[in-house]
C-alpha positions, 0 to 999 in steps of 0.5 A: 634611139630609133622607132625599132628600138623603141618597139622593141624596148616597149615589148620588152616592158610589156612582157617584163609586166607580164612576167611580174604579174604572173610571178605575183600570181605564182607567189599568191598561189604558193602563199595559199598553199602554205597556208593550206598546208599549215592548216592541214598539218595542224588538223592532222596533229589534232587527229593524232592527239585526239586518237592517243587521248582516245587510246589512253581512256579506252585502256583505262576503260578496259583496265577498269573493267578487268580489275572489276572482273577480278574483284567478282571473280574473287568474290565468286571463289570466296563464295563457292569456297563458303558453299554459297550460291555464286550463280548471280555473280556469273551473269554480272561477270559475263556482262562485263567480259561482253562489255570489254570484248565489245570495247576492245572490238571497237577500239581495234576496228577504229584505230588506224594501222601503224 
């Protein structure tokens, strides 16, 4: 092997080593991206599960308020039929309807669009 071939092989070896270092850096970056992506996806899944849980709780609260409101309306109707004063129940029913409206507005405002 003559001097020019030796120099060529030395440069080639140097470039291969540089390519190897670059490939290692790219591999580290890809690994970091995959790790980050996995964490982000886990976080997104946690958020989706939390939203579903909140919707279930909120739906249950709305159903509870609707049930109480219906029961109070029945009591009011019975009191009115018997000639008793049902004005105290009107305030309770209005308060329940107001609370339900506030809850519904909050759910609507804080639920992302599908």
